Phi, psi and omega in degrees: 000158181262123180274119177299316181297320180291320176299315178301316181299315182292322178293316181297326182269002176083008181281340183215134178276154175303322179296320180292322178297317178295320180298327178299316178292318180299320179294319179292323177296315179300324184283329191240342188298323182300325182279326187268317182071049183271342185246146172262334174200158182232153179291144176272130178049055179296146181232148177278142176285157181271349182213169180104149182297339180253021177298136181084356182266119177275130184235134173264141184243122177304138191279030163246006182254126187294137173224130183288330186266353181223151177297154173235098190258350173059023179070015187229140175295342178300328183248027179304126179064018178293128181241105175297155179274345184219156173285147170298158182303319182291330177292319177294325177299318178295314181297319179295335176273000176098000182291156176251122177282115188267338181166176179258133182264155185294146174225147168300149184308122181058026178058039180250220190269329190293119190292160170266181176263007179296140182257153177284121181299337181282333179197108188295349179275001185234157178291149170277357186092178180201174006273351182275055189298307185293323180296314179294316183293321182295320177290316182296327180281354181080020179281321182220154180272348185207141177212151175261140171226186174222156178225125172248323172245290180213031195277000171250305186295317184293310177296329175297318177298314182295328185261356175074041179230172176272151176204151174233130162262103185292176172304145180309123176073011169299320173253129184290150177254015175295123182090011176248132180302123185281138168248308179212112186292341176282339189243324188308128182219130176278135181227174184237146172243140177203175183293317183219175184295319178299324177297319175300316183298316179294319180294312182292322178297317180295320181294319188262353185057044179242093182297339180294345178279344182292147179293141179267164181297325178241133181256126179295144178283118187276155167267119189247130172261124182271120185243128178255355177049051184301334178294342180266003181095170183280146175283169169285169183302320182293323177294317178297322179293320178300316181292319179298316181296316181294317180296317180295320179295317179297320180293319177299328181280358175110357180287151170275119181236121179218143177299144183223134176259131180281151177301151182302324182293334177290319175297323177295324177297321176301319183294322186269356181307317180298332179298313179296315183297312185286324178299315180289327178298324179298327178278321181294327182251024184301316181292312181298317185290323183273319187264342183224041187306312185292336180270356178292146176300136191299321181291318177294317178301319178296320177299317180291323176300316184290332186255014185296339183270002180301137184254158175303326179295317177298320179296314180297319178296320179296319178296324178295320176298316181299321179295318178294322180294321179298320178294318179293322180293323178300323177292326178299324182286356171287338182269332184222164176277316182216164173252151177234127183206183181292143170270334180202162179300326181190211179284169181300133177299151178284143179083182183243020180283336182221146175265006178103172187257126181270019190295337178267003181249327196295329178299316186287331173293318177296322180286344178076013185278151175287135181230136179235125175273139175230127174298134185231339189203148175244117182273181179304141181085011181069025184267121181286156174222130183252173170233160178240139175259130186234129176248173179289160185306132177086355183254057181295325179298320179293319179299316180292319180296316179292323177295321176300319180299312182293319178302313179295322179297323180291337179280339186271000000 
């Protein structure tokens, strides 16, 4: 994989030019894209910027995020050759930091359930996860050092776990969703994929102009609450092993690690999350569902068919539960610095019929908390399995710092 932080260091010290750094990514894409299928389109004659912290950094953009210079097709024939007139806000943030948009990465249609044909670089017989399939696969294959994805249920953290890379779903609205195809405005969150946690920190800091997100020379030893999310069902053996290994490594490195039970209202929030997601999806996809019903992806169309009877009262009650759960969760973070839990039930499923189960992700998207995936274990078939570090809302710097700690502990 290509380390964004290492590229930045070499560019800053004059050891590598921005053009040479960009050329490295272009060469890797040429070498691997035919086998992986991570991109739907690529920029013509991309050039490195002469200034900015992300100069020379090639970035892939999930194809539900608007780009003025490239089509935004959302994985659907309904939007074939659709050309937005403007870049999404997050794309402009990248450009202003000097990044080069290298192409659009594959997404499941409308970032829902229906899989893409993108392959997992760790094992081509398995899914890379979704819905940010191409972004995760392109980084994992070493084609690019940074990619944008989105998460409404588990579409950043889960594919990062399946592909063995780092990823952050930041605090809700740290990155704007203006110019991103909406699925659920209460949940949709733009996230980043990179080789390691420090790479995420450098990328997110450059985009947001927030130096507090950068890794410090000394990392504080965190107090970690171990969460098994029993209300979401039991993990597979590989998921359980990943969490056990990560917790043991953190404890050996000096962290305080203790099991923690979440308040009952938080478990209730997990249960009602689909009500909020599907109610808002009916409004977000009203035109597509009514005017292009037959062209809708079948799994998403089926979800909308099944949830067509949701009422405003059910939606309002679900939102009230979510508000109470967020307040209760904030009190939980008075006891610990971060939570440690599963990123996915286990390793990536075989085949491309499913992108995996988001049941260990959806609560945290609803809570709006920052989540960072760290690879922790390699299961049979060379398939990675990650864990996620979760901090309280708005404390992305703490999430990244604690994730750096756990990442380093896993290496020792």
